[in-house]
C-alpha positions in Angstrom: 4.2 23.6 1.7 5.6 20.4 3.2 9.2 20.3 4.3 11.1 18.5 1.5 14.6 18.6 3.0 14.4 14.8 3.6 15.0 14.4 -0.2 18.6 15.6 0.5 19.2 12.5 2.7 21.8 10.1 1.3 19.1 7.4 0.8 18.1 9.1 -2.5 19.7 9.6 -5.9 19.1 12.7 -8.1 16.4 10.8 -10.0 14.3 10.4 -6.9 14.5 14.1 -6.1 13.5 15.0 -9.6 10.7 12.4 -9.5 9.3 14.0 -6.3 9.4 17.5 -7.8 7.9 16.5 -11.1 5.1 14.4 -9.6 4.2 17.1 -7.0 3.7 19.7 -9.8 1.7 17.2 -11.8 -0.5 16.2 -8.9 -1.2 19.9 -8.0 -2.7 20.3 -11.5 -4.3 16.9 -12.1 -5.4 15.5 -8.8 -8.6 16.7 -7.1 -9.7 15.8 -3.6 -13.5 15.9 -4.3 -14.6 12.7 -6.1 -18.4 12.9 -5.7 -20.3 9.8 -4.8 -19.1 7.5 -7.6 -15.8 6.2 -6.1 -15.5 3.4 -8.6 -15.6 5.9 -11.5 -13.1 8.2 -9.7 -10.7 5.4 -9.1 -10.9 4.2 -12.8 -10.3 7.8 -13.9 -7.3 8.2 -11.6 -5.8 4.9 -12.9 -6.2 6.1 -16.5 -4.7 9.5 -15.7 -1.7 8.0 -13.7 -1.1 5.6 -16.6 -1.3 8.2 -19.3 1.2 10.4 -17.5 3.6 7.5 -17.1 3.6 7.2 -13.3 2.3 3.6 -13.2 5.5 2.4 -15.0 7.2 2.8 -11.7 4.8 0.3 -10.1 5.6 -2.7 -12.4 8.6 -4.6 -13.6 7.6 -5.4 -17.2 10.7 -7.4 -18.1 12.2 -10.4 -16.5 15.0 -9.4 -14.1 13.9 -5.8 -14.0 13.9 -4.5 -10.4 11.1 -2.4 -8.8 12.7 0.8 -7.5 11.3 0.7 -3.9 12.5 4.3 -3.2 10.6 5.5 -6.3 7.5 3.7 -5.2 7.7 5.3 -1.8 8.4 8.8 -3.1 5.4 8.5 -5.4 3.1 7.2 -2.7 4.2 9.9 -0.2 3.6 12.6 -2.7 0.2 11.4 -3.9 -1.0 10.8 -0.4 -0.2 14.3 0.5 -2.4 15.5 -2.3 -5.2 12.9 -2.3 -5.7 9.5 -0.6 -7.6 8.0 -3.5 -4.9 8.9 -5.9 -2.4 7.1 -3.6 -4.7 4.1 -3.5 -5.1 3.9 -7.2 -1.3 4.0 -7.8 -0.5 1.5 -4.9 -3.1 -1.1 -6.0 -1.7 -1.2 -9.5 1.6 -2.1 -8.0 0.4 -4.5 -5.3 -2.2 -6.1 -7.5 0.3 -6.9 -10.2 3.4 -7.3 -7.9 3.4 -11.1 -7.9 3.5 -11.0 -11.8 6.3 -8.5 -11.7 8.4 -10.6 -9.2 7.5 -14.2 -10.2 5.5 -14.2 -13.4 6.7 -15.9 -16.6 7.3 -14.0 -19.8 3.8 -14.7 -21.2 2.1 -13.5 -18.0 4.2 -10.3 -18.0 3.4 -9.7 -21.7 -0.4 -10.2 -21.2 -0.8 -8.1 -18.0 1.9 -5.8 -17.0 1.9 -3.4 -20.0 -1.8 -2.9 -19.7 -1.4 -2.2 -15.9 1.4 0.3 -16.6 -0.7 2.2 -19.2 -3.7 2.3 -16.9 -5.7 0.1 -19.3 -6.2 -2.8 -16.8 -7.0 -2.5 -13.1 -5.2 -5.1 -10.8 -6.1 -6.5 -7.4 -4.4 -8.6 -4.8 -6.7 -11.3 -3.3 -5.1 -12.8 -0.1 -7.3 -12.2 2.9 -10.3 -14.4 3.8 -13.1 -14.1 6.3 -11.2 -16.4 8.7 -7.7 -15.8 7.4 -6.5 -12.2 7.5 -3.4 -11.8 9.7 -3.0 -15.6 9.8 -2.5 -16.4 6.1 -1.7 -20.0 6.9 -5.3 -20.5 7.9 -6.4 -20.0 4.3 -9.4 -22.1 3.2 -9.9 -21.0 -0.4 -8.7 -24.1 -2.4 -7.5 -24.8 -5.9 -7.8 -28.4 -7.1 -5.9 -29.5 -10.2 -8.1 -31.0 -12.9 -6.0 -32.0 -15.9 -4.6 -28.8 -17.5 -6.8 -26.6 -15.3 -7.3 -25.6 -11.6 -10.7 -25.4 -10.0 -11.0 -22.7 -7.4 -13.6 -22.7 -4.5 -13.8 -20.4 -1.6 -14.0 -16.7 -0.6 -11.7 -13.7 -0.4 -12.6 -10.5 1.4 -11.4 -7.0 2.1 -10.1 -7.0 -1.5 -9.1 -3.6 -2.7 -10.3 -2.8 -6.3 -12.8 -5.6 -5.8 -15.6 -5.0 -8.2 -13.7 -2.8 -10.6 -10.5 -4.9 -11.2 -9.9 -6.5 -14.6 -7.9 -9.4 -13.0 -7.1 -10.7 -9.5 -4.0 -12.3 -8.2 -5.5 -15.0 -6.0 -3.8 -17.1 -3.4 -5.4 -20.6 -2.8 -4.6 -23.8 -1.0 -3.2 -26.5 -3.3 -2.1 -28.9 -0.6 1.5 -29.7 -1.4 2.3 -29.4 2.3 0.5 -28.2 5.5 0.1 -24.6 6.4 1.8 -21.8 4.4 3.8 -24.3 2.3 0.7 -25.6 0.5 -0.5 -22.3 -1.1 -0.2 -21.3 -4.8 -0.8 -18.1 -6.6 -3.1 -17.6 -9.7 -4.2 -14.9 -12.1 -7.9 -14.9 -12.4 -9.5 -12.6 -15.0 -12.6 -10.8 -13.7 -14.9 -12.3 -16.3 -14.0 -15.9 -15.5 -17.1 -18.0 -14.9 -17.5 -19.0 -11.2 -16.0 -15.7 -9.9 -18.6 -13.4 -8.5 -18.6 -10.2 -6.5 -20.5 -11.4 -3.4 -20.5 -8.1 -1.6 -19.3 -4.5 -1.9 -17.9 -3.2 1.4 -18.2 0.4 2.4 -15.5 1.9 4.7 -14.8 5.3 6.3 -12.4 6.4 3.6 -14.2 5.2 0.5 -12.4 3.1 -2.1 -13.5 0.1 -4.1 -13.6 -2.9 -1.8 -15.3 -6.3 -2.1 -15.8 -9.8 -1.0 -15.2 -12.4 -3.8 -16.7 -15.9 -4.1 -15.2 -18.7 -6.3 -17.6 -21.5 -7.1 -16.1 -24.2 -9.4 -14.1 -21.4 -11.0 -12.0 -23.1 -13.7 -8.7 -21.5 -14.8 -5.9 -22.8 -17.0 -2.8 -24.1 -15.1 -0.9 -21.6 -17.2 -2.4 -18.9 -14.9 -0.5 -20.2 -12.0 2.3 -17.8 -10.9 5.5 -19.6 -9.9 5.7 -23.2 -8.8 3.0 -25.1 -7.0 3.1 -24.5 -3.2 5.2 -21.4 -3.6 2.3 -18.9 -3.3 3.1 -17.9 0.3 6.6 -16.9 -0.7 5.2 -15.0 -3.7 2.8 -13.1 -1.4 5.5 -12.3 1.1 8.0 -11.1 -1.5 5.2 -8.8 -2.9 4.4 -7.5 0.5 8.0 -6.8 1.3 8.1 -4.3 -1.6 4.8 -2.7 -0.9 4.6 -2.8 2.9 7.4 -0.2 3.0 5.3 2.0 0.6 2.4 1.9 3.1 4.7 3.6 5.5 5.4 6.2 2.8 1.7 6.8 2.3 1.3 7.4 6.0 4.1 9.9 5.8 2.3 11.8 3.0 -0.9 11.9 5.2 1.2 13.1 8.2 3.0 15.8 6.3 -0.3 17.2 5.0 -1.7 17.1 8.5 1.3 19.1 9.8 0.9 21.6 7.0 -2.7 22.0 7.9 -1.9 22.3 11.7 0.8 25.0 11.0 -1.6 27.0 8.8 -4.4 26.8 11.5 -2.1 27.5 14.5 -0.6 30.6 12.9 -3.9 32.0 11.8 -6.4 31.0 14.4 -7.0 34.0 16.8 -6.7 33.0 20.5 -6.7 35.2 23.6 -5.3 38.3 21.9 -2.8 36.4 19.8 -2.8 33.2 17.7 -2.9 29.5 18.7 0.8 29.1 17.8 1.8 31.6 20.5 1.1 29.1 23.2 3.8 26.8 24.5 1.4 23.8 24.5 0.8 24.3 20.8 4.6 24.6 20.1 5.3 21.5 22.1 2.7 19.6 20.1 4.0 20.9 16.8 7.5 19.8 17.8 6.2 16.3 18.7 4.5 16.1 15.3 7.6 17.1 13.3 9.8 14.7 15.3 7.3 11.8 14.8 7.3 12.4 11.0 11.1 12.5 10.7 11.6 9.4 12.8 9.1 7.5 10.6 10.7 8.9 7.5 14.1 7.7 8.5 12.8 4.1 9.1 10.8 4.2 5.9 13.6 5.3 3.6 16.1 3.1 5.3 14.0 0.1 4.5 13.4 1.3 0.9 17.2 1.9 0.4 18.1 -1.5 1.9 15.7 -3.3 -0.4 17.1 -1.5 -3.4 20.5 -2.7 -2.4 19.2 -6.3 -2.6 19.0 -6.8 1.2 16.2 -8.7 3.0 14.0 -6.1 4.7 11.3 -8.1 6.4 12.2 -6.6 9.8 13.0 -3.1 8.5 9.8 -2.9 6.5 7.7 -4.0 9.5 9.4 -1.4 11.6 8.7 1.3 9.0 5.1 0.4 8.6 4.5 0.1 12.3 6.2 3.4 13.2 4.9 5.5 10.2 1.3 4.5 10.5 1.1 4.8 14.3 3.0 8.2 14.2 0.8 9.5 11.4 -2.3 8.6 13.5 -0.9 10.7 16.3 0.0 13.6 14.0 -3.4 13.7 12.3 -5.2 13.5 15.6 -3.2 16.5 16.9 -4.0 18.4 13.7 -7.7 17.7 14.2 -7.4 19.0 17.8 -5.8 22.3 16.6 -8.6 22.8 14.1 -11.1 22.5 16.9 -14.8 22.1 15.8 -13.8 22.6 12.1 -11.6 19.5 12.4 -14.5 17.2 12.5 -16.6 18.8 9.8 -17.1 16.5 6.9 -14.6 16.9 4.0 -12.4 19.4 5.8 -8.8 18.3 5.0 -7.9 17.1 8.5 -11.2 15.3 8.8 -10.5 13.5 5.6 -7.0 12.6 6.7 -8.4 11.3 10.0 -10.5 8.8 8.0 -7.7 8.0 5.6 -5.1 7.0 8.1 -7.1 4.6 10.2 -7.1 1.7 7.7 -3.3 1.9 7.2 -2.8 0.6 10.8 -4.7 -2.6 9.7 -4.1 -3.5 6.1 -1.0 -5.3 4.8 -0.4 -6.5 8.3 -1.9 -4.8 11.4 0.4 -3.0 13.8 0.3 -6.0 16.2 1.4 -8.3 13.4 4.3 -6.0 12.6 5.3 -6.2 16.3 5.3 -10.0 16.0 7.4 -9.9 12.8 10.0 -7.7 14.4 10.2 -9.7 17.6 10.4 -13.1 15.9 13.1 -11.8 13.6 15.0 -10.5 16.6 14.7 -13.8 18.5 15.7 -15.8 15.4 18.8 -13.6 15.0 19.6 -13.9 18.7 19.6 -17.7 18.5 21.8 -17.7 15.4 23.8 -14.5 15.4 24.9 -13.1 12.0 28.6 -12.7 11.4 30.1 -9.2 12.0 30.7 -7.2 8.8 34.2 -7.6 7.4 
């Protein structure tokens, strides 16, 4: 059983501790690792199950002015990731996919989409990346041209999680109010809108629904725009500031499960008249793994707590994601090593974790992008120092 003493840290309130305990018990009963070959069907079923149990309500802000509890999001993702990577994915994408509506949508948009997302009746997707604009969002080429009371979308989006099974997509497109990032707007595009096609389904090492989208003279009402024209980049960054921290929490869940598996193997695997855990090399590695997890957890829950206090967390969220994902990769690799040959057998827990963790170092901003975010924020602050606290 994973160490849960971190829940006693002052970042958390009693409701977060109760949330973790309740969800852990629910997941142990309702979440299975084996999903067969139909990942789409498994993901749909997980969304329905999470919605019916009420967990997805934590991922949306259904009423104007309602805040998303970042610590709750992180606790849920860490817990689900420890049980099943696809369950974590299903939960996270409901939040990320609808996050722009939660944060910047109008009352009508909230009423039409967020309740269905929270109940697991509609699957959401976040469509930002393009073939030539992943890390560099300002290089976006997908365009939205206003035509009377409508917008006409043309272009592509790729690496879109829930692509192919989503009921709607929050799409970011260039509307041209200004150069670069200042000329992008956000739109809700229903999956059955004429002109939107699923151009390609993408298979990855940790299977989940993923696709490339094409927009060809895709006409949508201007009422589907989220926020003001040209404000889409800000909408996207506000959304990512919430959910980037939760990527770190998912990495923590994977890492904690890997440490559990490593401890189980090290204390039971016979080795030269004893067990693997008797060797100082093994003990040193276990110590490194536990320290890496706690250091990542401190950064992750600091960022979540700060955001819940209303503070800007661009740098802190980047530090959390960078550290948690890189540390989790190290922890999981060490667990595979302790499992020896069994560690690379398909569908063994540590082999599955090894596939699950790799993408987290890339999506929602690769590790190198997080380093740039941190450094640029440091340099900006150095040039214009913030006043000391009173």
